[in-house]
N, C-alpha and C positions, 0 to 999 in steps of 0.2 A: 602591535596587539601579536599577542602570541602563536603561534601554529598551532594547533591544537595535537597536529600529528606529532610534536612533541614533547605532549604528557604520554608518558608509559602506559598511565592505565585510559584512556581514550583509544591508545592504538590498539589496543590487546581486544575493545568492542570495536573497533572500524573491522579488524581484519577478522573477527569472531562474524560481523554482520557481511562483510565481503565475502566468503564461505559458504554463508548458509543463503544469499542471494545466489551466489551463482551456483549451489546445486538446486535451488529451487527452479533456475531460470531454463535448466534442460528437462525438468518433470513432466510438462503439459503433453509436449510430444510423446515424451516415453508414457506417457498413462494412457492418449490417446490412442496408441500403435497396439499398446499391452492389450487393452481390453477387446476394439479389435480383431486380434489376432487369437485371441479367449473367445472372443462370441457371435464376432463377424455381423455386431450390433449397434446401432445408431443411438438406438434408444437405451441400451444397456452403458455406453459411456454418458449417456444423462442419467442415470440413476448412479453411477460414480460420483460424478461428478457434485450430483443435488449431498449424497451423502458425506461431502467434504464438506459442503458448502454450512449445511443444517447446523452443524455441530459448533462450527467457527463461529455463527450470528448467537449462540445460545450459549456458549464460553465465553463472548467479549465482556460482558458488565460484568461476572464471575473474575477473568483475570484483574479487569480495575481493580477491583476490590480488594483481591489477594496482593496484588503488587503495592496498593498501596498500607496495605496491614502487616506483610512478610517483609516487604522489600524486592524491588525491582529487583534483584541479583539473584536474591533465591528463585525467583521464578523463574526468570529466565535462565538459568541451570535447566531449572526443571522441567520448564517446556519444550527447552534444544534436548535434552534424554527424550525424553516419550516421541520427538519429532524423530530422532533418530531409531528409536526402536520399532513404530509404526511404518517407515521406510525401508526397515532392514527387513520386516516381513513381508512387505511389498518385494523385495529383491529376493528371498528367500523362495516365495508364492511360485516367482513369473521361474524362478530359475532351478525348481524343482519339477515343472513338470507342466501341467494342464489347472491350474485353480478355478476354484468354481466366483461364479459374480459375485454370491454374498461374502466371500471372503477377502475378494478385494474391494470389495465396498466396504467392510467393517475394516481393514486395513487404514483407508483413508479417510474413514469416519474422526479415528483416533490422530491421524495425521491433522485434520480439520480441526480439531476439538485443540490440539495443541499449540496450533496456530493463532486460535482466538483469545485464550490464555498469552500468549506470550506478546500479541500485538501491543497490549497497553504498557508493557513494560517500554518498549524501544524510548520514547521522551523521557523519563527519571533518570536510563541510564544515561542516557548522553549527558543530562544535568548534573548525574553523579558522578561523571568521568573527566568532561572536559571543563577546559576553564572558563571564569564566569564571561572573561573578555573574547572568550572564541567561539561562544555558541551557534553565530549564525553562520561560524564558515565552516563549523563541525558541520551544522544540519546540511549546508551545502555539498561537503562532500561524500556522505553520507545517500543525497539526492544523486549525484551525479553517479557513485556506483549502482544505484539500485536504475538509473535509466543504459548504463553500460552492458550490466548485466540481461538488462531487455535487448540491449542492441545484438551482442554476441549468442545469446542463450538457446535461439532458433539453429544457429552454425554450428553450435558445439552438441544439440543434443539429438540433427540430422548425422554428425558423424559418429556418437556411441550409438546411435540406436541400428543404424547400417552397421556399424563394425563388428561393434559387442554384443547389441539385442539391452531390447528396453531393462530387464531382467538388472544387468552390470551399472547399467543408468540412476535405479535405484537405491542400490548400491554405493555410489558415487553420493548421493543424495544424503543418504546415511551417515556417509564417514563425514560428511560435511558439519550436520548438527553434533557428530559426536565433538569437533573438534572446535565448533564456535562454543559445546558448554564447556570443554576445557581453557580454553582462553579466558570466557568471562569470569571463571573460578578464581583465575591468577589474577583480574583488577581488583582493584581495591576500590570504592563505591563510599561517597559522600556521605553521609549521614542526611537524612531528610528530616523535615522541623517531626519536634516532637511533639507528642501527643498525651506525655505521662500527665497523670491525676484528672483524663476522661475517661467516663466511663466503657465499659465494651459495649459495642453496639452492633446490632444484629444485622443480616447480612440485606434483609430492606431498608435499613436506617443509613448504610452507607452508602445503598445506590442512592436516595433519596437527597443526600445529601450533595453526593456528585452533580447529581442534578439540578440542583440547588445552584452550584456553581455555574452551570450552564444556563439557567434562567436571568440567572444576575447581570450578565454582561451581551446587551444585544447587540454587539457586534459579532460574539463566536455565535449566538442561533440563530441569527439570522444570515450569518456564512456556512453555518454547518445546512441551512437550509439549499442554500446554492450549490454547496457542494454535493449534495446528492440531487442535485438535480442533473449537475457535471456529469456524473456516475452514472445516471437513468441513462443519460443522452449518449454517452460511452456505448452502455447496452446494447440500443439502438442501432446505434455504429457499425459496430464488431458483429452485428449478424446481418445487417443490409449492404455493408459496405461491400466483403467479398464475390456476390451474385454481382453486384453493379460493375463493378471494375472488372471481372470476367466477360459478363456478359455487355457492356455496352462504353468500357475506355481504352480495353486491350486486351485482356488475359487474366491468366493470375502473376504474371510479373506484375503488373500495375500492382496489385494488391502486395505482393512479397517489400514489393519498393516502398511501398507504402507504410508498411510498419517499422521496415529499420528508418523511413522517415522520420517517424515515430517516437521512434528510440533516441533518433540523434537529439532531438527538438529538446527532450526528457534531458539530454546531457548538458547540449547550449543552455537552455534556464536555468539550472543548476551550477553551472558554472557562474552565469550572469549574477544568479543571488550570493552567490561567493565573495562576489566586488561590489555589488550595489546593495545600498541599504538606504530604501525610501525610508522619510521619515514617517508616514501614513502609510506603512507597508498591511494593512487588510485591505483596506481603500484600494492599492494600487495593486494586489493581487489578485483581487479578485474581478478588478477591471479587468485585467490580464486573461484571466479565466475564461471570460464573458467572449475571446475569440475563435473558443472552442463553435461559434453559432456560424462562424465562416466556413469552415471543412463542409459542415452541414448541409446548408442551403447550397456550396457548391457539389455536392453530392447529388443532391434534391434534383437540380436541374441538370445533371451529367457533363458537366465543366471538363473540358480536356483535360489529361490525365495530368501532366505537366504541374497541371493548374492546379489541380485538385490536392497532389502530391505533396507539392510546395503550401499547399493553405493547412494539408496535417501538421507540416513538420512544424510550422510556425507556432499553431494552436499548441502544439503538445510541449512546446517553450514554455509557452504560461502558466502548464500544470507544472513544469521542472521548477522555475520560477516560485510558481504561489507554492509547492510543500516543504521546502526548509523555510521559504519565509514567516510560513504559517507558524512552522514546531516552531520557531525562536520567538516568535511573537507567544505564542500558549505558553513555553517554557517561561518564559520572564514574568508573565500575568501570575495565571493561574499557582494558589500557592500549592509547595511542593507534596502537602501532605495530601490533595487530593488530585495531582495530576496525576495517575494513572487510569482514574475514573474517569474524569474530564477525558482523557485519553478515547477510553473506551468506546464511549456514546458518541464520540468522533468519526471511528472504524464502523461503529456498529450502522449508521446513517448513509455511510458510503459504501459497505457492503451489500448492506438490505440492497437500496434502491439498483445496483446493478441489473439482478436480478430480474426487476419488474423491467428494465430496457429489454432486454433478451427475449420475454414473452411478450411483449405490447408490442414492439417492433415488427416482429414478424407478422402477429397476428393485424394488425393494422395495415401492414403492406398486404395481404392477402387482402382485404375488404378492397381499400380505397388507391393502393397501390404506393412504391417506394416513397412517392415524394411525400405524400400527408406527415408520416411520420417524421422521419428529417426534417421536416420546418416544424411543425410544431414543438420540437425536440431542439430549432436551432432559438427558436423563440422564446423556450421556458428556459434555456441556458443563460440566452441574452437578459431577460426579465428579470431572473432572479440574481445575477451575479451584478449585475449593473444597481439591481435593486436593492442592494444592502447598501448602495452609496448614500441612502435617504435616509439607514437608522444613525443615530447621535453620534453612538459610539462606533463607528466604522468612519467617519470624517473627524473625529475627533480623537481616535487612538492614535498618539504619536509615541515614536521610541526616539530615545537619545541614543548617539552612539554608545558602547558601554566603557566603560573605564575598568582598569585592570586592578586588581584587587590581589590582598594575599590569597593564597591559595590554601583553604582549610585542610586540618589532617584529614584523611580520608582512611576509614576503616570499611573492612568487609560487613555487609549489609545481612 
């Protein structure tokens, strides 16, 4: 099997993705510190984060339609350029003095919209640049980079924010997006399936066609429900676990170690996905994702810190394995002409479920204590992920090892 990094075009995409992920990894800490320095208010930070999240959710379906219509390469270049401009504006605002809250929120709203438009382009770009026989390994490499940046991001962010300040950190992120746009513009991407002869469709018709592709496959929509439940449970975990770790498990260090263990688990799971290709990929990956119920249960009963940290790291390894395995399966089965639209629904459900966890977890904990929402989240994760095995499509879907084929001619899209 040809290693995907031997292909020039995938190398360009891989480098572009590595740069943009590395830049983004340092932004959360920089944004939090910048807003707190300007306003001194946690509520203000929530406003800025919401200003970025809402445009991202609205833009996701549109991004899928535009990527399928105009080509993922063109969309990726445009969205990277837009994200570069948004982060550059944020950097200039912070370096220039004392920006107002609405200015920071507006810049992050533009960045959030760019992110929503960009997310559906990744899967078509991988299909268009990586050799067909190496899609699994290509997705695993990208998953490993995502985990590694999460592992190193907090340390890099701390170094930058404390030495040069949050403004220069946003300037770094803007530079990473600019470099990503240049690299992708140099890549050649295989043409997708032609739709010549078909009448032009409205935006609504394109969205409905993408949704029909989702509904037609029980393995896909049942898995989306499970993945949304997982993201909602993670939202509850990320809001409740830091408090429990500080108050009952040993202090702030426990939570820092937990987050690092989770990032290491993501890397480990991605590496395993690059080597191990189960014959029934969706069934195996969803079963592994159900392991997130274990750290939720351990936290609910205030398990000792080493037990909780270990459980959390292993559970995130399940996520690290699922991401590239799921991407490779979707890329192999979903028609190329609809791939970006279908991916946008995946991202939409996943991102929309997380804020529900952020909101409902603390609310339920204030009413009944943290154990109740954590156990409910554990049951939902286990039931939804393992419940997908009841779908005939999940049990029957098999993928044979890919066979090498002549590489089609690549042209800019």
